[in-house]
N, CA and C atoms of all chains as a GROMACS GRO file, in nm:
protein
  576
    1UNK      N    1  14.992  23.050   3.068
    1UNK     CA    2  15.060  22.934   2.989
    1UNK      C    3  15.032  22.815   3.035
    2UNK      N    4  15.028  22.699   2.940
    2UNK     CA    5  15.016  22.578   2.995
    2UNK      C    6  15.135  22.503   3.022
    3UNK      N    7  15.155  22.459   3.146
    3UNK     CA    8  15.256  22.371   3.176
    3UNK      C    9  15.218  22.232   3.204
    4UNK      N   10  15.287  22.145   3.130
    4UNK     CA   11  15.262  21.995   3.163
    4UNK      C   12  15.368  21.940   3.239
    5UNK      N   13  15.315  21.873   3.357
    5UNK     CA   14  15.411  21.817   3.450
    5UNK      C   15  15.388  21.670   3.449
    6UNK      N   16  15.513  21.613   3.443
    6UNK     CA   17  15.503  21.443   3.435
    6UNK      C   18  15.595  21.414   3.561
    7UNK      N   19  15.568  21.320   3.628
    7UNK     CA   20  15.660  21.270   3.752
    7UNK      C   21  15.662  21.128   3.756
    8UNK      N   22  15.780  21.080   3.812
    8UNK     CA   23  15.820  20.955   3.830
    8UNK      C   24  15.848  20.965   3.995
    9UNK      N   25  15.789  20.882   4.086
    9UNK     CA   26  15.821  20.876   4.217
    9UNK      C   27  15.837  20.740   4.263
   10UNK      N   28  15.963  20.710   4.318
   10UNK     CA   29  15.988  20.581   4.364
   10UNK      C   30  15.912  20.548   4.486
   11UNK      N   31  15.822  20.443   4.474
   11UNK     CA   32  15.713  20.428   4.587
   11UNK      C   33  15.730  20.284   4.650
   12UNK      N   34  15.877  20.250   4.654
   12UNK     CA   35  15.897  20.109   4.714
   12UNK      C   36  15.912  20.126   4.859
   13UNK      N   37  15.911  20.255   4.911
   13UNK     CA   38  15.907  20.273   5.052
   13UNK      C   39  15.790  20.354   5.096
   14UNK      N   40  15.749  20.358   5.226
   14UNK     CA   41  15.620  20.434   5.278
   14UNK      C   42  15.663  20.573   5.244
   15UNK      N   43  15.781  20.627   5.264
   15UNK     CA   44  15.820  20.757   5.240
   15UNK      C   45  15.799  20.797   5.090
   16UNK      N   46  15.816  20.713   5.004
   16UNK     CA   47  15.785  20.719   4.855
   16UNK      C   48  15.647  20.736   4.838
   17UNK      N   49  15.559  20.650   4.898
   17UNK     CA   50  15.405  20.672   4.877
   17UNK      C   51  15.362  20.795   4.919
   18UNK      N   52  15.437  20.857   5.045
   18UNK     CA   53  15.386  20.971   5.093
   18UNK      C   54  15.429  21.089   5.006
   19UNK      N   55  15.544  21.083   4.947
   19UNK     CA   56  15.599  21.175   4.850
   19UNK      C   57  15.508  21.191   4.734
   20UNK      N   58  15.463  21.069   4.683
   20UNK     CA   59  15.389  21.069   4.571
   20UNK      C   60  15.243  21.130   4.604
   21UNK      N   61  15.186  21.113   4.705
   21UNK     CA   62  15.059  21.180   4.737
   21UNK      C   63  15.073  21.334   4.764
   22UNK      N   64  15.185  21.368   4.815
   22UNK     CA   65  15.224  21.512   4.825
   22UNK      C   66  15.234  21.588   4.694
   23UNK      N   67  15.300  21.526   4.607
   23UNK     CA   68  15.324  21.592   4.488
   23UNK      C   69  15.198  21.576   4.386
   24UNK      N   70  15.119  21.472   4.403
   24UNK     CA   71  14.999  21.478   4.334
   24UNK      C   72  14.909  21.601   4.386
   25UNK      N   73  14.912  21.606   4.520
   25UNK     CA   74  14.833  21.703   4.576
   25UNK      C   75  14.869  21.861   4.546
   26UNK      N   76  14.989  21.879   4.545
   26UNK     CA   77  15.036  22.006   4.491
   26UNK      C   78  14.997  22.032   4.349
   27UNK      N   79  15.021  21.930   4.250
   27UNK     CA   80  14.987  21.949   4.124
   27UNK      C   81  14.831  21.987   4.106
   28UNK      N   82  14.746  21.919   4.202
   28UNK     CA   83  14.617  21.940   4.186
   28UNK      C   84  14.566  22.081   4.224
   29UNK      N   85  14.648  22.154   4.298
   29UNK     CA   86  14.627  22.282   4.334
   29UNK      C   87  14.632  22.382   4.227
   30UNK      N   88  14.716  22.334   4.125
   30UNK     CA   89  14.766  22.422   4.012
   30UNK      C   90  14.684  22.384   3.888
   31UNK      N   91  14.639  22.262   3.876
   31UNK     CA   92  14.600  22.228   3.743
   31UNK      C   93  14.503  22.106   3.745
   32UNK      N   94  14.494  22.028   3.637
   32UNK     CA   95  14.422  21.914   3.636
   32UNK      C   96  14.489  21.784   3.597
   33UNK      N   97  14.462  21.678   3.656
   33UNK     CA   98  14.512  21.546   3.621
   33UNK      C   99  14.461  21.490   3.499
   34UNK      N  100  14.552  21.455   3.398
   34UNK     CA  101  14.506  21.412   3.282
   34UNK      C  102  14.525  21.256   3.255
   35UNK      N  103  14.650  21.222   3.327
   35UNK     CA  104  14.676  21.083   3.332
   35UNK      C  105  14.732  21.049   3.488
   36UNK      N  106  14.761  20.925   3.509
   36UNK     CA  107  14.801  20.906   3.645
   36UNK      C  108  14.917  20.997   3.705
   37UNK      N  109  15.018  21.009   3.634
   37UNK     CA  110  15.120  21.082   3.680
   37UNK      C  111  15.155  21.214   3.581
   38UNK      N  112  15.051  21.264   3.527
   38UNK     CA  113  15.053  21.368   3.436
   38UNK      C  114  14.950  21.476   3.474
   39UNK      N  115  14.988  21.607   3.479
   39UNK     CA  116  14.903  21.708   3.521
   39UNK      C  117  14.927  21.828   3.409
   40UNK      N  118  14.825  21.890   3.364
   40UNK     CA  119  14.829  22.010   3.286
   40UNK      C  120  14.779  22.141   3.377
   41UNK      N  121  14.864  22.228   3.374
   41UNK     CA  122  14.842  22.336   3.475
   41UNK      C  123  14.858  22.473   3.391
   42UNK      N  124  14.741  22.551   3.398
   42UNK     CA  125  14.734  22.674   3.348
   42UNK      C  126  14.782  22.779   3.448
   43UNK      N  127  14.905  22.831   3.427
   43UNK     CA  128  14.975  22.906   3.536
   43UNK      C  129  15.051  23.025   3.472
   44UNK      N  130  15.061  23.122   3.560
   44UNK     CA  131  15.128  23.246   3.521
   44UNK      C  132  15.274  23.226   3.573
   45UNK      N  133  15.375  23.312   3.514
   45UNK     CA  134  15.522  23.270   3.566
   45UNK      C  135  15.536  23.257   3.721
   46UNK      N  136  15.461  23.328   3.792
   46UNK     CA  137  15.480  23.343   3.951
   46UNK      C  138  15.423  23.219   4.005
   47UNK      N  139  15.303  23.173   3.958
   47UNK     CA  140  15.241  23.060   4.005
   47UNK      C  141  15.336  22.932   3.978
   48UNK      N  142  15.401  22.939   3.823
   48UNK     CA  143  15.468  22.823   3.811
   48UNK      C  144  15.596  22.815   3.899
   49UNK      N  145  15.659  22.940   3.932
   49UNK     CA  146  15.771  22.946   4.019
   49UNK      C  147  15.723  22.879   4.162
   50UNK      N  148  15.617  22.913   4.209
   50UNK     CA  149  15.569  22.866   4.342
   50UNK      C  150  15.557  22.726   4.335
   51UNK      N  151  15.469  22.682   4.232
   51UNK     CA  152  15.465  22.526   4.216
   51UNK      C  153  15.587  22.452   4.227
   52UNK      N  154  15.680  22.506   4.141
   52UNK     CA  155  15.813  22.435   4.133
   52UNK      C  156  15.886  22.422   4.265
   53UNK      N  157  15.880  22.535   4.344
   53UNK     CA  158  15.942  22.547   4.472
   53UNK      C  159  15.884  22.439   4.560
   54UNK      N  160  15.748  22.424   4.559
   54UNK     CA  161  15.684  22.326   4.652
   54UNK      C  162  15.713  22.195   4.601
   55UNK      N  163  15.704  22.161   4.480
   55UNK     CA  164  15.732  22.032   4.428
   55UNK      C  165  15.868  21.969   4.453
   56UNK      N  166  15.962  22.076   4.430
   56UNK     CA  167  16.100  22.027   4.445
   56UNK      C  168  16.154  22.032   4.588
   57UNK      N  169  16.053  22.084   4.694
   57UNK     CA  170  16.084  22.069   4.837
   57UNK      C  171  16.053  21.944   4.876
   58UNK      N  172  15.948  21.870   4.809
   58UNK     CA  173  15.888  21.750   4.855
   58UNK      C  174  15.966  21.630   4.782
   59UNK      N  175  16.008  21.651   4.650
   59UNK     CA  176  16.063  21.531   4.585
   59UNK      C  177  16.197  21.486   4.651
   60UNK      N  178  16.226  21.366   4.609
   60UNK     CA  179  16.369  21.319   4.644
   60UNK      C  180  16.450  21.311   4.516
   61UNK      N  181  16.541  21.401   4.502
   61UNK     CA  182  16.610  21.419   4.377
   61UNK      C  183  16.685  21.304   4.336
   62UNK      N  184  16.716  21.215   4.443
   62UNK     CA  185  16.812  21.089   4.406
   62UNK      C  186  16.704  20.978   4.348
   63UNK      N  187  16.584  20.984   4.377
   63UNK     CA  188  16.503  20.862   4.326
   63UNK      C  189  16.393  20.918   4.241
   64UNK      N  190  16.349  21.035   4.244
   64UNK     CA  191  16.226  21.080   4.185
   64UNK      C  192  16.265  21.182   4.063
   65UNK      N  193  16.176  21.194   3.969
   65UNK     CA  194  16.201  21.295   3.877
   65UNK      C  195  16.081  21.373   3.838
   66UNK      N  196  16.092  21.501   3.807
   66UNK     CA  197  15.989  21.585   3.751
   66UNK      C  198  16.022  21.632   3.627
   67UNK      N  199  15.946  21.634   3.522
   67UNK     CA  200  15.958  21.703   3.411
   67UNK      C  201  15.858  21.803   3.377
   68UNK      N  202  15.900  21.926   3.330
   68UNK     CA  203  15.798  22.038   3.304
   68UNK      C  204  15.809  22.059   3.156
   69UNK      N  205  15.690  22.065   3.088
   69UNK     CA  206  15.700  22.104   2.946
   69UNK      C  207  15.620  22.242   2.936
   70UNK      N  208  15.675  22.335   2.882
   70UNK     CA  209  15.616  22.465   2.850
   70UNK      C  210  15.528  22.463   2.719
   71UNK      N  211  15.400  22.462   2.734
   71UNK     CA  212  15.326  22.440   2.603
   71UNK      C  213  15.275  22.586   2.556
   72UNK      N  214  15.297  22.685   2.640
   72UNK     CA  215  15.282  22.811   2.584
   72UNK      C  216  15.131  22.835   2.583
   73UNK      N  217  15.086  22.945   2.506
   73UNK     CA  218  14.946  22.997   2.514
   73UNK      C  219  14.869  22.917   2.406
   74UNK      N  220  14.932  22.873   2.298
   74UNK     CA  221  14.855  22.807   2.168
   74UNK      C  222  14.857  22.657   2.194
   75UNK      N  223  14.828  22.629   2.316
   75UNK     CA  224  14.846  22.467   2.362
   75UNK      C  225  14.737  22.391   2.310
   76UNK      N  226  14.624  22.455   2.280
   76UNK     CA  227  14.493  22.373   2.231
   76UNK      C  228  14.527  22.292   2.104
   77UNK      N  229  14.606  22.352   2.020
   77UNK     CA  230  14.641  22.285   1.894
   77UNK      C  231  14.757  22.173   1.914
   78UNK      N  232  14.813  22.177   2.023
   78UNK     CA  233  14.926  22.093   2.044
   78UNK      C  234  14.903  21.974   2.112
   79UNK      N  235  14.789  21.938   2.171
   79UNK     CA  236  14.742  21.834   2.252
   79UNK      C  237  14.648  21.740   2.182
   80UNK      N  238  14.657  21.618   2.182
   80UNK     CA  239  14.560  21.519   2.125
   80UNK      C  240  14.560  21.407   2.219
   81UNK      N  241  14.434  21.361   2.254
   81UNK     CA  242  14.401  21.262   2.340
   81UNK      C  243  14.315  21.147   2.274
   82UNK      N  244  14.363  21.027   2.310
   82UNK     CA  245  14.301  20.910   2.249
   82UNK      C  246  14.254  20.808   2.354
   83UNK      N  247  14.143  20.776   2.367
   83UNK     CA  248  14.106  20.657   2.455
   83UNK      C  249  14.035  20.701   2.577
   84UNK      N  250  14.059  20.630   2.685
   84UNK     CA  251  13.970  20.653   2.800
   84UNK      C  252  13.984  20.778   2.861
   85UNK      N  253  13.899  20.817   2.948
   85UNK     CA  254  13.899  20.949   3.008
   85UNK      C  255  13.894  21.048   2.909
   86UNK      N  256  13.779  21.108   2.890
   86UNK     CA  257  13.765  21.219   2.768
   86UNK      C  258  13.846  21.342   2.814
   87UNK      N  259  13.869  21.418   2.698
   87UNK     CA  260  13.950  21.529   2.702
   87UNK      C  261  13.888  21.641   2.793
   88UNK      N  262  13.932  21.726   2.847
   88UNK     CA  263  13.875  21.830   2.924
   88UNK      C  264  13.961  21.959   2.877
   89UNK      N  265  13.898  22.072   2.921
   89UNK     CA  266  13.942  22.201   2.902
   89UNK      C  267  14.018  22.252   3.027
   90UNK      N  268  14.150  22.272   3.026
   90UNK     CA  269  14.203  22.326   3.148
   90UNK      C  270  14.167  22.458   3.200
   91UNK      N  271  14.094  22.517   3.096
   91UNK     CA  272  14.052  22.672   3.144
   91UNK      C  273  13.922  22.651   3.224
   92UNK      N  274  13.867  22.510   3.238
   92UNK     CA  275  13.757  22.516   3.352
   92UNK      C  276  13.669  22.414   3.305
   93UNK      N  277  13.599  22.410   3.205
   93UNK     CA  278  13.492  22.313   3.164
   93UNK      C  279  13.530  22.169   3.143
   94UNK      N  280  13.476  22.080   3.209
   94UNK     CA  281  13.491  21.952   3.156
   94UNK      C  282  13.421  21.915   3.023
   95UNK      N  283  13.477  21.868   2.935
   95UNK     CA  284  13.418  21.826   2.828
   95UNK      C  285  13.387  21.687   2.827
   96UNK      N  286  13.258  21.648   2.857
   96UNK     CA  287  13.216  21.509   2.866
   96UNK      C  288  13.135  21.445   2.750
   97UNK      N  289  16.006  21.706   1.423
   97UNK     CA  290  15.941  21.779   1.551
   97UNK      C  291  15.960  21.666   1.653
   98UNK      N  292  15.947  21.731   1.785
   98UNK     CA  293  15.953  21.650   1.907
   98UNK      C  294  15.787  21.622   1.947
   99UNK      N  295  15.758  21.490   1.956
   99UNK     CA  296  15.624  21.448   2.007
   99UNK      C  297  15.646  21.386   2.136
  100UNK      N  298  15.570  21.441   2.240
  100UNK     CA  299  15.581  21.380   2.364
  100UNK      C  300  15.456  21.273   2.386
  101UNK      N  301  15.473  21.168   2.434
  101UNK     CA  302  15.375  21.083   2.427
  101UNK      C  303  15.359  21.024   2.593
  102UNK      N  304  15.239  21.025   2.630
  102UNK     CA  305  15.222  20.992   2.772
  102UNK      C  306  15.103  20.890   2.765
  103UNK      N  307  15.109  20.780   2.850
  103UNK     CA  308  15.009  20.687   2.845
  103UNK      C  309  14.973  20.624   2.979
  104UNK      N  310  14.853  20.598   3.003
  104UNK     CA  311  14.805  20.538   3.107
  104UNK      C  312  14.727  20.389   3.057
  105UNK      N  313  14.779  20.287   3.098
  105UNK     CA  314  14.728  20.151   3.068
  105UNK      C  315  14.666  20.091   3.188
  106UNK      N  316  14.560  20.029   3.166
  106UNK     CA  317  14.505  19.958   3.283
  106UNK      C  318  14.570  19.810   3.293
  107UNK      N  319  14.636  19.800   3.406
  107UNK     CA  320  14.730  19.657   3.410
  107UNK      C  321  14.667  19.573   3.508
  108UNK      N  322  14.534  19.582   3.531
  108UNK     CA  323  14.479  19.481   3.633
  108UNK      C  324  14.455  19.342   3.586
  109UNK      N  325  14.461  19.332   3.432
  109UNK     CA  326  14.439  19.198   3.389
  109UNK      C  327  14.568  19.159   3.309
  110UNK      N  328  14.603  19.025   3.284
  110UNK     CA  329  14.717  18.990   3.192
  110UNK      C  330  14.720  19.053   3.069
  111UNK      N  331  14.592  19.074   3.010
  111UNK     CA  332  14.587  19.146   2.871
  111UNK      C  333  14.646  19.286   2.885
  112UNK      N  334  14.600  19.352   3.008
  112UNK     CA  335  14.664  19.493   3.010
  112UNK      C  336  14.806  19.506   3.037
  113UNK      N  337  14.862  19.397   3.101
  113UNK     CA  338  15.004  19.409   3.116
  113UNK      C  339  15.074  19.380   2.979
  114UNK      N  340  15.011  19.299   2.897
  114UNK     CA  341  15.073  19.278   2.761
  114UNK      C  342  15.063  19.398   2.677
  115UNK      N  343  14.942  19.464   2.685
  115UNK     CA  344  14.933  19.598   2.602
  115UNK      C  345  15.034  19.693   2.653
  116UNK      N  346  15.055  19.710   2.782
  116UNK     CA  347  15.156  19.791   2.836
  116UNK      C  348  15.304  19.772   2.787
  117UNK      N  349  15.332  19.645   2.778
  117UNK     CA  350  15.465  19.618   2.711
  117UNK      C  351  15.467  19.649   2.575
  118UNK      N  352  15.348  19.618   2.487
  118UNK     CA  353  15.362  19.650   2.351
  118UNK      C  354  15.356  19.801   2.328
  119UNK      N  355  15.294  19.874   2.403
  119UNK     CA  356  15.283  20.011   2.378
  119UNK      C  357  15.429  20.073   2.404
  120UNK      N  358  15.487  20.023   2.508
  120UNK     CA  359  15.628  20.078   2.558
  120UNK      C  360  15.726  20.038   2.447
  121UNK      N  361  15.697  19.917   2.374
  121UNK     CA  362  15.797  19.864   2.286
  121UNK      C  363  15.783  19.957   2.145
  122UNK      N  364  15.668  19.985   2.113
  122UNK     CA  365  15.638  20.065   1.999
  122UNK      C  366  15.702  20.207   2.023
  123UNK      N  367  15.677  20.258   2.142
  123UNK     CA  368  15.733  20.396   2.166
  123UNK      C  369  15.901  20.392   2.163
  124UNK      N  370  15.946  20.278   2.211
  124UNK     CA  371  16.093  20.268   2.203
  124UNK      C  372  16.148  20.272   2.062
  125UNK      N  373  16.063  20.226   1.972
  125UNK     CA  374  16.098  20.219   1.819
  125UNK      C  375  16.112  20.363   1.774
  126UNK      N  376  16.048  20.452   1.828
  126UNK     CA  377  16.035  20.589   1.775
  126UNK      C  378  16.117  20.706   1.856
  127UNK      N  379  16.128  20.667   1.978
  127UNK     CA  380  16.197  20.763   2.065
  127UNK      C  381  16.251  20.704   2.191
  128UNK      N  382  16.279  20.794   2.294
  128UNK     CA  383  16.337  20.753   2.431
  128UNK      C  384  16.248  20.767   2.545
  129UNK      N  385  16.255  20.684   2.627
  129UNK     CA  386  16.182  20.688   2.749
  129UNK      C  387  16.253  20.791   2.843
  130UNK      N  388  16.162  20.877   2.892
  130UNK     CA  389  16.212  20.987   2.983
  130UNK      C  390  16.163  20.963   3.118
  131UNK      N  391  16.044  20.896   3.139
  131UNK     CA  392  15.985  20.851   3.274
  131UNK      C  393  15.903  20.722   3.246
  132UNK      N  394  15.854  20.665   3.333
  132UNK     CA  395  15.788  20.540   3.333
  132UNK      C  396  15.700  20.527   3.222
  133UNK      N  397  15.612  20.614   3.203
  133UNK     CA  398  15.503  20.597   3.085
  133UNK      C  399  15.496  20.735   3.002
  134UNK      N  400  15.621  20.782   2.982
  134UNK     CA  401  15.641  20.912   2.908
  134UNK      C  402  15.754  20.897   2.812
  135UNK      N  403  15.744  20.918   2.687
  135UNK     CA  404  15.843  20.916   2.587
  135UNK      C  405  15.850  21.028   2.508
  136UNK      N  406  15.970  21.060   2.461
  136UNK     CA  407  15.988  21.182   2.376
  136UNK      C  408  16.039  21.123   2.235
  137UNK      N  409  15.969  21.152   2.133
  137UNK     CA  410  15.991  21.102   2.003
  137UNK      C  411  16.035  21.205   1.902
  138UNK      N  412  16.151  21.198   1.842
  138UNK     CA  413  16.176  21.292   1.736
  138UNK      C  414  16.138  21.232   1.592
  139UNK      N  415  16.028  21.267   1.557
  139UNK     CA  416  15.964  21.213   1.446
  139UNK      C  417  15.915  21.308   1.313
  140UNK      N  418  15.916  21.253   1.206
  140UNK     CA  419  15.847  21.344   1.089
  140UNK      C  420  15.705  21.310   1.099
  141UNK      N  421  15.633  21.390   1.013
  141UNK     CA  422  15.476  21.354   1.030
  141UNK      C  423  15.450  21.232   0.973
  142UNK      N  424  15.523  21.162   0.885
  142UNK     CA  425  15.483  21.009   0.844
  142UNK      C  426  15.506  20.923   0.956
  143UNK      N  427  15.622  20.938   1.014
  143UNK     CA  428  15.669  20.847   1.120
  143UNK      C  429  15.555  20.859   1.251
  144UNK      N  430  15.524  20.984   1.258
  144UNK     CA  431  15.406  21.016   1.357
  144UNK      C  432  15.288  20.936   1.333
  145UNK      N  433  15.250  20.947   1.216
  145UNK     CA  434  15.136  20.881   1.181
  145UNK      C  435  15.132  20.738   1.186
  146UNK      N  436  15.251  20.662   1.152
  146UNK     CA  437  15.279  20.532   1.164
  146UNK      C  438  15.275  20.488   1.299
  147UNK      N  439  15.332  20.569   1.384
  147UNK     CA  440  15.347  20.534   1.536
  147UNK      C  441  15.210  20.534   1.606
  148UNK      N  442  15.121  20.645   1.548
  148UNK     CA  443  14.992  20.654   1.618
  148UNK      C  444  14.915  20.527   1.576
  149UNK      N  445  14.916  20.482   1.436
  149UNK     CA  446  14.849  20.383   1.401
  149UNK      C  447  14.869  20.257   1.488
  150UNK      N  448  14.991  20.234   1.499
  150UNK     CA  449  15.033  20.121   1.574
  150UNK      C  450  15.001  20.121   1.709
  151UNK      N  451  15.017  20.223   1.775
  151UNK     CA  452  14.973  20.240   1.914
  151UNK      C  453  14.827  20.228   1.930
  152UNK      N  454  14.743  20.290   1.856
  152UNK     CA  455  14.602  20.273   1.865
  152UNK      C  456  14.548  20.166   1.828
  153UNK      N  457  14.621  20.063   1.760
  153UNK     CA  458  14.580  19.939   1.726
  153UNK      C  459  14.595  19.846   1.864
  154UNK      N  460  14.687  19.872   1.934
  154UNK     CA  461  14.717  19.796   2.051
  154UNK      C  462  14.636  19.831   2.174
  155UNK      N  463  14.618  19.965   2.192
  155UNK     CA  464  14.537  20.014   2.322
  155UNK      C  465  14.397  19.956   2.321
  156UNK      N  466  14.341  19.961   2.438
  156UNK     CA  467  14.207  19.942   2.456
  156UNK      C  468  14.137  20.082   2.494
  157UNK      N  469  14.065  20.131   2.407
  157UNK     CA  470  14.020  20.267   2.424
  157UNK      C  471  13.921  20.280   2.537
  158UNK      N  472  13.856  20.167   2.572
  158UNK     CA  473  13.782  20.173   2.693
  158UNK      C  474  13.863  20.203   2.824
  159UNK      N  475  13.967  20.156   2.824
  159UNK     CA  476  14.048  20.143   2.965
  159UNK      C  477  14.165  20.232   2.959
  160UNK      N  478  14.250  20.245   2.846
  160UNK     CA  479  14.372  20.306   2.827
  160UNK      C  480  14.339  20.430   2.769
  161UNK      N  481  14.454  20.510   2.793
  161UNK     CA  482  14.464  20.645   2.727
  161UNK      C  483  14.602  20.681   2.681
  162UNK      N  484  14.600  20.764   2.558
  162UNK     CA  485  14.732  20.804   2.490
  162UNK      C  486  14.705  20.959   2.498
  163UNK      N  487  14.818  21.023   2.531
  163UNK     CA  488  14.810  21.175   2.509
  163UNK      C  489  14.954  21.222   2.410
  164UNK      N  490  14.920  21.281   2.309
  164UNK     CA  491  15.029  21.336   2.236
  164UNK      C  492  15.045  21.483   2.239
  165UNK      N  493  15.169  21.527   2.261
  165UNK     CA  494  15.180  21.681   2.280
  165UNK      C  495  15.300  21.703   2.168
  166UNK      N  496  15.251  21.786   2.082
  166UNK     CA  497  15.347  21.838   1.963
  166UNK      C  498  15.443  21.964   2.035
  167UNK      N  499  15.552  21.924   2.052
  167UNK     CA  500  15.646  22.021   2.094
  167UNK      C  501  15.723  22.102   1.989
  168UNK      N  502  15.686  22.064   1.861
  168UNK     CA  503  15.766  22.141   1.754
  168UNK      C  504  15.910  22.115   1.746
  169UNK      N  505  15.981  22.212   1.687
  169UNK     CA  506  16.111  22.201   1.650
  169UNK      C  507  16.195  22.268   1.762
  170UNK      N  508  16.142  22.361   1.817
  170UNK     CA  509  16.224  22.448   1.912
  170UNK      C  510  16.196  22.384   2.075
  171UNK      N  511  16.182  22.253   2.078
  171UNK     CA  512  16.141  22.193   2.203
  171UNK      C  513  16.258  22.198   2.292
  172UNK      N  514  16.384  22.236   2.268
  172UNK     CA  515  16.471  22.234   2.373
  172UNK      C  516  16.454  22.344   2.486
  173UNK      N  517  16.400  22.447   2.452
  173UNK     CA  518  16.375  22.563   2.523
  173UNK      C  519  16.258  22.529   2.610
  174UNK      N  520  16.175  22.425   2.565
  174UNK     CA  521  16.034  22.400   2.646
  174UNK      C  522  16.053  22.290   2.748
  175UNK      N  523  16.169  22.222   2.772
  175UNK     CA  524  16.165  22.110   2.851
  175UNK      C  525  16.260  22.145   2.971
  176UNK      N  526  16.212  22.087   3.094
  176UNK     CA  527  16.294  22.117   3.196
  176UNK      C  528  16.287  21.990   3.282
  177UNK      N  529  16.383  21.933   3.323
  177UNK     CA  530  16.397  21.823   3.396
  177UNK      C  531  16.450  21.841   3.547
  178UNK      N  532  16.404  21.773   3.644
  178UNK     CA  533  16.453  21.795   3.780
  178UNK      C  534  16.474  21.658   3.858
  179UNK      N  535  16.573  21.611   3.892
  179UNK     CA  536  16.584  21.503   3.982
  179UNK      C  537  16.647  21.383   3.917
  180UNK      N  538  16.615  21.259   3.952
  180UNK     CA  539  16.681  21.143   3.905
  180UNK      C  540  16.678  21.112   3.768
  181UNK      N  541  16.761  21.040   3.703
  181UNK     CA  542  16.772  21.014   3.564
  181UNK      C  543  16.799  21.136   3.478
  182UNK      N  544  16.929  21.163   3.457
  182UNK     CA  545  16.967  21.286   3.388
  182UNK      C  546  16.894  21.305   3.265
  183UNK      N  547  16.902  21.430   3.227
  183UNK     CA  548  16.834  21.471   3.104
  183UNK      C  549  16.915  21.410   2.980
  184UNK      N  550  16.858  21.389   2.875
  184UNK     CA  551  16.929  21.338   2.756
  184UNK      C  552  16.875  21.408   2.638
  185UNK      N  553  16.934  21.399   2.523
  185UNK     CA  554  16.912  21.469   2.406
  185UNK      C  555  16.847  21.362   2.316
  186UNK      N  556  16.728  21.398   2.274
  186UNK     CA  557  16.646  21.294   2.198
  186UNK      C  558  16.727  21.294   2.048
  187UNK      N  559  16.784  21.378   2.020
  187UNK     CA  560  16.870  21.366   1.895
  187UNK      C  561  16.984  21.271   1.895
  188UNK      N  562  17.008  21.223   2.012
  188UNK     CA  563  17.099  21.112   2.004
  188UNK      C  564  17.189  21.087   2.131
  189UNK      N  565  17.249  21.197   2.170
  189UNK     CA  566  17.369  21.171   2.275
  189UNK      C  567  17.303  21.176   2.399
  190UNK      N  568  17.349  21.089   2.490
  190UNK     CA  569  17.289  21.095   2.636
  190UNK      C  570  17.383  21.191   2.698
  191UNK      N  571  17.315  21.282   2.782
  191UNK     CA  572  17.384  21.377   2.844
  191UNK      C  573  17.410  21.330   2.993
  192UNK      N  574  17.533  21.274   3.038
  192UNK     CA  575  17.534  21.222   3.164
  192UNK      C  576  17.611  21.322   3.265
   0.00000   0.00000   0.00000
């Protein structure tokens, strides 16, 4: 299933900048960056659970937020991209 | 239907900062901000078309990107929020 992850991290402190890097790194382990704070991850339920556990251990729930959107298996029909950075296929191939 | 909009706007120039404000303003006319560059919009197909036309007239396709995710009518089961800024209901009521 495709899970879309969007995040806001408060980066006004050095700690925040560190959290931002960590969150971005965890997301990169599970999916591909499609915008600055937006990742698309093709994961199974177990991977999703692991990823959530890791992300939520790093974030500061007082200042940061994470949103997960379950796009299911038929995600290809549900996503539209316009503008810079061409669309890619989360199943593997970059479409350039 | 719920449409999720995420955007990246290059703000290294004054023009970019202006585009960012315009894009955010258009999105606000159609939905609610859930993160810095993430909006959820409850729109019908005509409103979606109008919103897209407005957004794509403002953006610079060389440097900015817009992504639309169609979450359909059963979006409530598909969205999960963790952390700061409590979840809200795009149908109107803020859930505090």
